C-alpha positions as CSV (number, residue, x, y, z in Angstrom):
1,X,-7.7,-15.2,16.4
2,X,-5.8,-15.6,19.6
3,X,-2.7,-13.5,19.1
4,X,-0.7,-12.2,22.1
5,X,1.8,-10.0,20.3
6,X,1.3,-7.1,22.7
7,X,2.1,-9.5,25.6
8,X,5.3,-10.7,23.9
9,X,6.3,-7.1,23.4
10,X,5.5,-6.2,27.0
11,X,7.5,-9.2,28.3
12,X,10.7,-8.0,26.5
13,X,13.0,-6.5,29.1
14,X,16.6,-5.2,28.7
15,X,19.0,-3.7,31.2
16,X,21.3,-1.0,30.0
17,X,25.0,-1.3,30.5
18,X,24.7,0.4,33.9
19,X,21.3,-1.0,34.9
20,X,19.2,1.5,33.0
21,X,15.6,0.6,32.1
22,X,16.5,1.3,28.4
23,X,19.2,-0.8,26.8
24,X,22.4,1.1,26.1
25,X,22.9,2.4,22.6
26,X,25.9,0.9,20.7
27,X,27.8,3.9,19.5
28,X,30.4,2.0,17.5
29,X,31.0,1.4,13.8
30,X,33.2,-1.6,14.4
31,X,33.7,-4.3,17.0
32,X,36.6,-6.1,18.6
33,X,37.3,-9.7,18.2
34,X,39.2,-11.4,21.1
35,X,40.7,-13.9,18.7
36,X,41.8,-13.7,15.0
37,X,40.2,-17.1,14.4
38,X,36.7,-15.7,15.3
39,X,37.2,-12.8,12.9
40,X,38.2,-15.3,10.2
41,X,35.2,-17.5,10.9
42,X,32.9,-14.4,10.7
43,X,34.2,-13.4,7.3
44,X,33.7,-17.0,6.2
45,X,30.0,-16.7,6.9
46,X,29.6,-17.9,10.5
47,X,28.1,-14.5,11.6
48,X,25.5,-15.6,14.1
49,X,26.1,-14.1,17.5
50,X,29.0,-11.9,16.3
51,X,29.2,-8.1,15.8
52,X,31.5,-7.3,13.0
53,X,30.7,-3.9,11.6
54,X,27.6,-1.8,12.0
55,X,26.6,-2.3,8.3
56,X,26.3,-5.9,9.3
57,X,24.3,-5.3,12.6
58,X,24.7,-3.9,16.0
59,X,23.3,-4.6,19.5
60,X,20.8,-1.7,19.2
61,X,19.5,-3.2,15.9
62,X,19.3,-6.6,17.6
63,X,17.1,-5.3,20.4
64,X,14.7,-3.7,17.9
65,X,14.8,-6.8,15.7
66,X,13.8,-9.0,18.7
67,X,10.8,-6.7,19.5
68,X,9.7,-6.8,15.9
69,X,10.0,-10.6,15.8
70,X,7.9,-10.8,19.0
71,X,5.3,-8.6,17.4
72,X,5.0,-10.6,14.2
73,X,5.6,-14.0,15.8
74,X,8.6,-14.8,13.6
75,X,11.9,-16.4,14.7
76,X,13.9,-13.2,14.2
77,X,14.0,-9.8,12.3
78,X,16.5,-7.5,10.6
79,X,16.2,-3.8,10.6
80,X,17.0,-1.4,7.7
81,X,17.6,2.2,6.9
82,X,14.2,2.4,5.1
83,X,11.2,0.4,4.1
84,X,12.5,0.3,0.5
85,X,15.9,-0.9,1.9
86,X,14.0,-3.8,3.4
87,X,11.9,-4.5,0.3
88,X,14.8,-4.3,-2.2
89,X,17.0,-6.5,0.0
90,X,14.4,-9.3,0.2
91,X,13.7,-9.2,-3.5
92,X,17.4,-9.2,-4.5
93,X,18.1,-12.1,-2.0
94,X,15.3,-14.2,-3.5
95,X,15.6,-13.4,-7.2
96,X,18.3,-13.8,-9.8
97,X,18.5,-12.7,-13.4
98,X,15.7,-14.1,-15.5
99,X,13.4,-14.8,-12.5
100,X,9.8,-13.6,-12.1
101,X,7.6,-12.1,-9.4
102,X,3.8,-12.2,-9.1
103,X,2.8,-9.0,-7.3
104,X,-0.3,-7.2,-6.3
105,X,-1.3,-4.5,-8.8
106,X,-2.0,-1.9,-6.1
107,X,1.2,-1.4,-4.0
108,X,3.3,1.4,-2.7
109,X,4.5,3.5,-5.7
110,X,8.2,3.0,-4.8
111,X,7.8,-0.8,-4.7
112,X,6.0,-0.7,-8.0
113,X,8.7,1.4,-9.6
114,X,11.4,-0.9,-8.2
115,X,9.7,-3.9,-9.6
116,X,8.6,-2.5,-13.0
117,X,11.6,-0.3,-13.8
118,X,14.7,-1.1,-11.8
119,X,14.4,-4.9,-11.9
120,X,13.9,-4.8,-15.6
121,X,17.7,-3.9,-15.8
122,X,18.4,-7.3,-14.3
123,X,15.9,-9.1,-16.5
124,X,13.6,-9.9,-13.6
125,X,10.0,-9.6,-14.7
126,X,6.9,-8.8,-12.6
127,X,3.3,-9.6,-13.3
128,X,0.9,-7.2,-11.5
129,X,-2.4,-8.8,-10.7
130,X,-5.5,-8.3,-8.6
131,X,-4.3,-10.0,-5.4
132,X,-7.9,-10.6,-4.3
133,X,-8.5,-12.8,-7.3
134,X,-6.7,-16.1,-6.4
135,X,-7.3,-17.5,-9.9
136,X,-5.6,-14.5,-11.5
137,X,-2.7,-15.0,-9.1
138,X,-2.3,-18.7,-9.9
139,X,-2.5,-18.1,-13.6
140,X,0.3,-15.6,-13.4
141,X,2.7,-18.0,-11.8
142,X,5.3,-19.5,-14.1
143,X,8.2,-21.9,-13.7
144,X,10.4,-18.9,-13.2
145,X,8.3,-17.3,-10.4
146,X,10.3,-16.9,-7.2
147,X,7.7,-15.2,-5.0
148,X,4.2,-13.9,-4.5
149,X,4.4,-10.3,-3.2
150,X,1.5,-8.3,-1.7
151,X,0.6,-5.8,1.0
152,X,-1.8,-7.0,3.7
153,X,-3.8,-3.9,3.2
154,X,-2.8,-2.2,-0.1
155,X,-1.5,1.3,-0.7
156,X,-3.5,3.3,-1.5
157,X,-6.7,1.4,-2.5
158,X,-7.0,-0.6,0.8
159,X,-7.5,-3.9,-1.0
160,X,-7.2,-6.7,1.6
161,X,-5.1,-9.8,0.8
162,X,-6.4,-13.2,2.0
163,X,-3.0,-14.2,3.3
164,X,-3.9,-17.8,4.4
165,X,-5.2,-18.6,0.9
166,X,-2.2,-16.9,-0.8
167,X,0.2,-18.9,1.4
168,X,-1.5,-22.2,0.4
169,X,-1.0,-21.1,-3.2
170,X,2.7,-20.2,-2.6
171,X,3.2,-23.5,-0.8
172,X,1.7,-25.4,-3.8
173,X,4.3,-23.9,-6.1
174,X,7.2,-24.0,-3.6
175,X,7.7,-20.3,-3.5
176,X,7.6,-17.8,-0.6
177,X,4.8,-15.4,0.1
178,X,6.2,-12.0,1.0
179,X,3.8,-9.6,2.8
180,X,4.3,-5.9,3.4
181,X,2.3,-5.4,6.6
182,X,3.0,-1.6,7.0
183,X,-0.7,-0.6,7.1
184,X,-1.8,-3.1,9.6
185,X,0.8,-3.9,12.4
186,X,-0.8,-5.9,15.3
187,X,-4.2,-5.8,13.4
188,X,-3.2,-8.5,10.9
189,X,-0.8,-11.3,12.1
190,X,0.6,-11.9,8.7
191,X,3.3,-14.5,9.7
192,X,0.7,-16.5,11.7
193,X,-1.5,-16.5,8.6
194,X,1.2,-18.1,6.5
195,X,3.5,-15.3,5.2
196,X,7.0,-16.6,4.7
197,X,8.5,-13.1,5.1
198,X,6.9,-10.0,6.6
199,X,8.1,-6.5,5.7
200,X,7.4,-3.2,7.5
201,X,8.2,0.4,6.8
202,X,9.0,1.3,10.4
203,X,8.7,4.9,9.4
204,X,4.9,4.7,9.7
205,X,2.8,3.4,12.5
206,X,5.5,1.4,14.3
207,X,7.6,4.5,15.0
208,X,4.6,6.8,15.0
209,X,6.4,10.1,15.3
210,X,7.4,11.0,11.7
211,X,10.9,11.7,12.6
212,X,12.9,8.9,10.9
213,X,12.9,6.5,8.0
214,X,13.4,2.8,8.7
215,X,12.4,-0.7,7.6
216,X,12.3,-4.3,8.8
217,X,12.2,-7.8,7.6
218,X,10.7,-10.5,9.8
219,X,11.2,-14.1,9.1
220,X,13.2,-17.3,9.8
221,X,16.7,-17.2,11.3
222,X,18.0,-18.9,8.2
223,X,16.6,-16.2,5.9
224,X,17.5,-13.2,8.0
225,X,21.0,-14.5,8.5
226,X,21.3,-15.0,4.7
227,X,20.5,-11.3,4.3
228,X,23.4,-10.4,6.6
229,X,25.9,-12.8,5.1
230,X,29.2,-11.0,4.4
231,X,29.7,-12.8,1.1
232,X,26.2,-12.8,-0.6
233,X,23.7,-11.1,1.7
234,X,21.7,-8.4,0.0
235,X,21.1,-6.6,3.3
236,X,24.8,-6.5,4.1
237,X,26.1,-5.8,0.6
238,X,23.5,-3.2,-0.4
239,X,24.4,-1.2,2.7
240,X,20.9,-0.4,4.0
241,X,21.5,-1.1,7.7
242,X,19.7,1.1,10.2
243,X,21.7,3.5,12.4
244,X,21.9,2.4,16.1
245,X,20.5,5.7,17.5
246,X,17.4,5.4,15.3
247,X,16.9,1.8,16.2
248,X,17.0,2.7,19.9
249,X,14.5,5.5,19.3
250,X,12.1,3.3,17.4
251,X,12.3,0.6,20.1
252,X,11.1,3.2,22.7
253,X,8.2,4.2,20.5
254,X,7.1,0.6,19.9
255,X,6.2,0.3,23.6
256,X,3.0,2.4,22.9
257,X,2.2,0.8,19.6
258,X,-0.7,-1.3,21.0
259,X,-2.3,1.8,22.5
260,X,-1.8,4.0,19.4
261,X,-3.2,1.4,16.9
262,X,-6.4,1.1,18.9
263,X,-6.9,4.9,18.8
264,X,-6.0,5.2,15.1
265,X,-8.5,2.4,14.3
266,X,-11.2,3.9,16.6
267,X,-11.0,7.3,15.0
268,X,-10.8,6.0,11.4
269,X,-13.9,3.8,11.9
270,X,-15.9,6.7,13.4
271,X,-15.0,9.0,10.5
272,X,-15.7,6.4,7.9
273,X,-19.1,5.6,9.3
274,X,-20.0,9.3,9.4
275,X,-18.8,9.9,5.9
276,X,-20.8,6.9,4.6
277,X,-23.9,8.3,6.3
278,X,-23.3,11.6,4.5
279,X,-23.3,9.7,1.2
280,X,-19.7,10.2,0.5
281,X,-17.7,7.6,-1.5
282,X,-15.5,6.5,1.5
283,X,-13.4,3.3,1.5
284,X,-12.4,1.7,4.8
285,X,-12.0,-2.0,5.6
286,X,-14.1,-1.6,8.8
287,X,-17.2,-0.8,6.8
288,X,-19.5,-3.6,5.8
289,X,-19.6,-2.0,2.3
290,X,-15.9,-2.4,1.8
291,X,-15.1,-5.3,-0.6
292,X,-12.4,-6.6,1.8
293,X,-14.4,-6.2,5.0
294,X,-15.0,-9.9,5.5
295,X,-11.5,-10.9,4.5
296,X,-10.0,-8.4,7.0
297,X,-12.5,-9.5,9.7
298,X,-11.6,-13.2,9.3
299,X,-7.9,-12.6,9.8
300,X,-7.7,-9.7,12.2
301,X,-6.9,-9.3,15.9
302,X,-10.2,-7.6,16.9
303,X,-8.8,-5.5,19.7
304,X,-6.6,-3.5,17.3
305,X,-9.4,-2.7,14.8
306,X,-9.3,-2.2,11.1
307,X,-6.4,0.3,11.0
308,X,-5.9,4.0,10.6
309,X,-6.2,4.4,6.8
310,X,-9.2,5.4,4.8
311,X,-9.8,7.0,1.4
312,X,-12.3,9.5,0.1
313,X,-13.0,10.2,-3.5
314,X,-14.0,13.9,-4.0
315,X,-14.3,13.7,-7.8
316,X,-11.3,15.6,-9.1
317,X,-7.7,16.5,-8.3
318,X,-8.8,20.2,-8.0
319,X,-11.4,19.3,-5.4
320,X,-8.8,17.1,-3.6
321,X,-6.2,19.8,-3.5
322,X,-8.6,22.5,-2.4
323,X,-10.0,20.4,0.4
324,X,-6.6,19.3,1.7
325,X,-5.4,22.9,1.7
326,X,-8.5,24.0,3.6
327,X,-8.2,21.1,6.1
328,X,-4.6,22.0,6.8
329,X,-5.6,25.6,7.3
330,X,-8.2,24.5,9.8
331,X,-5.5,22.6,11.7
332,X,-7.1,19.2,11.0
333,X,-3.8,17.8,10.0
334,X,-1.1,18.1,7.3
335,X,-1.0,17.9,3.5
336,X,1.8,15.4,3.6
337,X,2.8,11.9,2.4
338,X,3.5,9.0,4.8
339,X,1.2,7.8,7.6
340,X,1.1,6.8,11.3
341,X,1.6,10.2,12.7
342,X,-0.2,11.6,15.8
343,X,-1.9,14.2,13.5
344,X,-3.9,13.2,10.5
345,X,-2.0,13.2,7.2
346,X,-3.7,13.5,3.8
347,X,-2.5,13.3,0.3
348,X,-3.7,12.6,-3.3
349,X,-1.9,9.3,-4.1
350,X,-2.3,9.6,-7.8
351,X,-0.1,12.7,-7.9
352,X,2.2,11.7,-5.0
353,X,2.9,8.3,-3.4
354,X,1.5,6.4,-6.5
355,X,2.7,8.8,-9.1
356,X,5.2,6.2,-10.3
357,X,2.2,4.2,-11.6
358,X,1.2,5.3,-15.2
359,X,-2.1,7.2,-15.4
360,X,-3.7,4.5,-17.6
361,X,-2.8,1.8,-15.0
362,X,-4.1,4.0,-12.2
363,X,-7.4,4.3,-14.0
364,X,-7.6,0.5,-14.6
365,X,-7.2,-0.2,-10.9
366,X,-9.7,2.4,-9.9
367,X,-7.2,5.0,-8.5
368,X,-9.0,8.2,-9.5
369,X,-7.4,11.7,-9.5
370,X,-9.8,12.8,-6.8
371,X,-8.9,10.1,-4.3
372,X,-7.6,11.4,-1.0
373,X,-5.8,9.0,1.3
374,X,-6.2,9.8,5.0
375,X,-3.9,8.5,7.8
376,X,-6.2,9.3,10.7
377,X,-4.5,10.7,13.8
378,X,-4.8,10.2,17.5
379,X,-7.4,13.0,18.1
380,X,-9.0,12.8,21.5
381,X,-12.2,14.4,20.3
382,X,-12.9,12.7,17.0
383,X,-16.5,14.0,16.9
384,X,-15.1,17.6,16.8
385,X,-12.7,16.6,14.0
386,X,-15.6,15.2,12.0
387,X,-17.7,18.3,12.4
388,X,-14.8,20.5,11.2
389,X,-14.1,18.2,8.3
390,X,-17.8,18.3,7.3
391,X,-17.8,22.1,7.4
392,X,-14.8,22.1,5.0
393,X,-16.6,19.8,2.6
394,X,-19.9,21.8,2.8
395,X,-18.0,25.0,2.1
396,X,-16.5,23.4,-1.0
397,X,-19.8,21.8,-2.1
398,X,-18.3,18.3,-2.0
399,X,-21.1,16.8,0.1
400,X,-23.7,15.3,-2.3
401,X,-27.1,16.9,-2.7
402,X,-28.8,14.3,-0.5
403,X,-26.4,14.9,2.3
404,X,-26.7,18.7,1.9
405,X,-30.5,18.5,2.1
406,X,-30.4,16.4,5.2
407,X,-27.9,18.9,6.8
408,X,-30.1,21.9,5.9
409,X,-33.2,20.3,7.5
């Protein structure tokens, strides 16, 4: 797929107020109107091109939004104070009381809880389905369905959504396809493949330094403006706008995203291949053995690889916790939630980021208690990282007998 997102990002150039190579940060909560008529028009809903109040937007947020739109290939983008701020704003903008959502069964735990628990208060129902089964998706659509929601690569099971086919299905029923692309920025061009709205948790790979929480919505000008409308915009009225200083910081980090994603993917693929050779139950979309390998390959930008996330099932929560503590002690990374950091982060999703999903439902979808999610870091010597990881697993007896015998020989 010919996708020049990195070129579009590279071509973005802004001059600061005094000619600086970084745009100036807008350190204001409110903005002056030169005429009372313009202020009136803004409150009447004609907000395009106007800065009213930082909860509405700011120049710093606009710069970051333009960079994100260039990356995803959408008309524009809004930025938010968290990924959940972005997700909840989109859902609340598109759904009313009595409406219905068709969602992937395996999604971020916070999104799952918002849909299953919080939206129930508003009588908005959600059907959670296997997003890789197009028949199941279509059968779940009703006359009240207002969107199909999925993650391009799901959290934490790494199921791969076939976005082009899902977008055809959404178009057939006249509803938007909303895709959370947090796990695969640059790797999967969700908007080009047919997503109506693309969401990101900027907290993760896009920022890359684990020092802030932020989110984004990429889409049409019409939809993004509706989110900021002073009268009925969910983004405006729910108060989830990103702080200008954080927006400026994330924009700077975006300039290295293309380099970082290549290294994350390179390292993850190396480790996944080695773990598979060792006979370990590893899941990574870059492996031919992964159920979503072909789907990912058919819709990816090859230069950015298959992403930085992999999972490893070590049999039990006790094994998972012991291994993660040992790896942290050996300075291989951190026992921490989130992803996209320069160091490897590992957690047991069943008891952390997916704990909002009931145990019986975790079991149905194949989320075992011994599953470890790895966000692979930017290690320069990934071969050394693997050797130390292998030592940890040998020490704890996690490597299977066949692998142990081969290592002893």
